[in-house]
C-alpha positions as CSV (number, residue, x, y, z in Angstrom):
1,M,74.8,34.8,-15.0
2,S,71.4,35.6,-13.5
3,K,70.9,37.7,-10.4
4,P,69.7,35.8,-7.3
5,R,66.0,36.5,-6.5
6,D,66.4,36.6,-2.7
7,V,68.7,39.6,-2.6
8,A,68.4,41.6,0.6
9,K,65.8,44.3,0.0
10,P,65.7,47.6,1.9
11,T,63.4,47.4,4.9
12,H,60.3,49.5,5.1
13,G,60.0,51.6,8.3
14,Y,62.5,52.5,10.9
15,L,65.2,50.6,12.6
16,L,65.8,51.4,16.3
17,R,68.5,50.5,18.7
18,E,67.4,48.3,21.6
19,E,67.6,51.1,24.1
20,N,65.3,53.2,22.0
21,V,62.8,50.3,21.7
22,E,62.8,50.1,25.5
23,K,62.1,53.8,25.7
24,L,59.2,53.5,23.3
25,E,57.8,50.5,25.3
26,Q,58.1,52.6,28.5
27,I,56.1,55.4,26.9
28,R,53.5,53.0,25.6
29,N,53.2,51.5,29.1
30,Q,52.7,54.9,30.7
31,L,50.0,55.8,28.1
32,F,48.2,52.6,28.8
33,L,48.4,53.3,32.5
34,M,47.0,56.8,32.1
35,A,44.2,55.4,30.0
36,R,43.3,52.8,32.7
37,V,43.4,55.4,35.4
38,T,41.2,57.8,33.4
39,Y,38.5,55.4,32.3
40,A,35.6,54.9,34.7
41,A,35.0,51.4,35.8
42,T,31.4,51.9,36.8
43,Q,28.7,54.4,35.9
44,A,28.9,55.9,39.4
45,E,32.6,56.6,38.8
46,E,31.8,58.4,35.6
47,H,30.5,61.4,37.6
48,E,33.2,61.4,40.3
49,P,36.2,63.7,40.1
50,L,39.5,62.1,39.3
51,E,42.2,62.7,42.0
52,I,45.8,62.5,40.9
53,H,48.8,63.7,42.8
54,R,50.4,66.6,41.1
55,T,53.9,65.2,41.4
56,M,52.9,61.9,39.8
57,L,51.2,63.7,36.9
58,G,54.1,66.2,36.5
59,Q,56.6,63.3,36.4
60,C,54.6,61.6,33.7
61,F,54.5,64.7,31.6
62,E,58.2,65.3,32.1
63,N,59.0,61.8,31.0
64,F,57.1,62.4,27.8
65,G,58.9,65.6,27.2
66,L,62.3,64.0,27.6
């Protein structure tokens, strides 16, 4: 008897539950949002100070910490 060639092989990487995948997607989305807010759209904006409400920024950092 020969062994079947298509035997299930161990996967490479990590397997996550759906709820953890959703958490990672939320973190990704928050990082993309922070990147969009931070980048200047025009050359004039490059030299303007960025104004962010402390509560909003604090909540974002707290989410990453959790």
